[in-house]
N, C-alpha and C positions, 0 to 999 in steps of 0.2 A: 609700770611694775618692776616691782624687784624681782631679778631674775634668780634662779637658784645659783648661777656661776657665781654672781656677785655672793651670796649667804654662804657658799661652799668656801669662796675666796677668802671673806674677812674672819670667819670661824678659824679655818687655818692660820692666819696670819696673827690672830689673837691667842691661839690657844696651843700651837704647833710644838712650841720650843719649852713652855711652863706648864704642860700636861695638867691644864685648869680644865674647866667648864664653864659655861657661858649661858646667862639668862635669855631670854627673849628682849628685856629692856636693855641689855648691853649690848646685844647685836644690832639694836634700832640707834644706837649711838652714832654708828659706821654711816647711816643712813640718812643722815640731817639735812642733806640737800634735796630730799625727794618734794614732789609738792602735795603731800597728803598730811593729816594731821598725824599726830604720835599712837592715836587709838588705831587706827586703818593700817598704818604701816606696821604696827605690832599685829595686827590680825592678817596681813599679808604674809609676813615672813613666819608666822606660825602654820600657815595654810601650806607653805610650801615645805617646810620641816616634816610636817604631820604626812604631806601627800608622797615623801621621799623618806621614809622612816629608815628604810636600809642604810642610808648615808649616814647618820648621825646615832650617836652613844647618848643615853640618856642619863643622867643621875638625879634619883628624887633627895631632896632634902623638906621634910615639914611639909610635906603637900606641893614642892615649885619642882619644876622641871630644869634642869640643868643641861647645854647641849654642847658636843663637840662632835669632831669626826669620826666615824668608825674606819674600818680596813676598805668598807665601798667607797666611803666618802673619798678617801686619800687617793683611790685609783680613779676615781672621775677627775679630781682635781687633776692628777697627773697629766690625764689628756690635753688640757688646755693650759696649764698653768703657766708654761713659758711665751705663749703667745697670746695672752689675753690681758686686756687694760682694763681694771676695774672702775674706773672713773666712767671712761665711754660705752662700757658693758660688751664693747665687741672685740672680737678675734681681731690681732694684728694682720697675721698672715696665716695662711693654711700651710702648715710643714711639709704635706703630703705632696702638695702642687709644686712645690719650688723644684726648679731646675738649676743644676749647677754645669759650668759649661767651663 
């Protein structure tokens, strides 16, 4: 299953500097190593985006939706961006539990 963290991470990676929007088809290109076909992957990504609409900004062009992160999405991303590995989809360490001696 494609997690919300991976979707947010890859959308930020592709759109943060260029100030552009991405379609679902473009987002699917980042998840080519998943074990499902393209239609299932697009449905899963679309479901995650529509479940968390407050994290994504939408731009409609001739009936098609294009997505990027909203302010809430950037706040969510900043919570885990430095300690997250998108390839394994895991948090590498928990910064609040690290002890310095």
